[in-house]
Structure formats: structure tokens, C-alpha cells
C-alpha positions as CSV (number, residue, x, y, z in Angstrom):
1,M,7.4,20.8,21.3
2,P,4.2,20.2,19.3
3,F,1.7,20.3,22.2
4,G,1.0,21.2,25.8
5,K,2.2,24.0,28.0
6,Y,5.4,24.3,26.1
7,K,4.0,24.2,22.6
8,A,6.4,25.8,20.1
9,T,9.3,25.5,22.5
10,L,12.5,23.9,21.2
11,I,13.0,20.5,22.9
12,C,16.5,21.6,24.0
13,D,14.8,24.6,25.9
14,L,12.3,22.5,27.8
15,P,12.8,22.6,31.6
16,V,14.3,19.5,33.3
17,F,11.2,19.1,35.5
18,Y,9.0,18.7,32.4
19,L,11.4,16.0,31.0
20,E,11.4,14.3,34.4
21,W,7.6,14.2,34.3
22,F,7.7,12.5,31.0
23,S,10.3,10.1,32.4
24,R,7.9,9.1,35.2
25,K,4.7,9.0,33.0
26,G,6.3,7.6,29.9
27,F,7.6,9.3,26.8
28,P,5.3,9.5,23.8
29,P,5.8,6.9,21.0
30,G,7.9,7.6,17.9
31,K,10.5,10.2,17.1
32,L,9.2,12.8,19.6
33,G,9.6,10.3,22.5
34,I,13.1,9.5,21.4
35,L,14.0,13.2,21.2
36,L,12.5,13.9,24.6
37,E,14.2,10.9,26.2
38,T,17.6,11.9,24.7
39,M,17.2,15.5,26.0
40,F,16.3,14.1,29.4
41,V,19.5,12.1,29.5
42,I,21.6,15.1,28.3
43,K,20.1,17.5,30.8
44,S,20.0,15.1,33.8
45,N,23.7,14.3,33.3
46,G,24.8,17.9,32.9
47,L,25.8,17.6,29.3
48,E,24.2,20.7,27.9
49,A,27.6,21.8,26.6
50,L,27.1,19.2,23.9
51,L,24.3,21.3,22.5
52,K,26.3,24.6,22.1
53,P,27.9,23.7,18.7
54,L,24.5,22.7,17.4
55,R,22.9,26.0,18.4
56,K,25.5,28.1,16.6
57,G,24.6,26.5,13.3
């Protein structure tokens, strides 16, 4: 995450409540917004297991 309280935190490590806040307020434009929205969908649907193979690499 490039800014805010969670600066330097990996997007996959952001807490769900922070992603929910972005969902209510609006995701930022561009690639960052797409990544945050994707992570919001993954976490809010309980699909974190999809990230495990990526973390091993």
C-alpha cells in the first residue's frame, strides 16, 4: 500500500475493514484501485486460499 495508515503493507495483508471502507468511499483510480477491489472481493468471499500458492513463490 503506497499511502495511509497501512503504508508499506502488502495489499493481500490489508484488513477487511479497510477494504470495506474503500468499497464504501470508492476505490482509487488506476491499477491500485483495481488491485484493492480485487482483494476486497477475494477476502469478502472467503477466497484467501487462492493467495497461498502466490505467497510461496
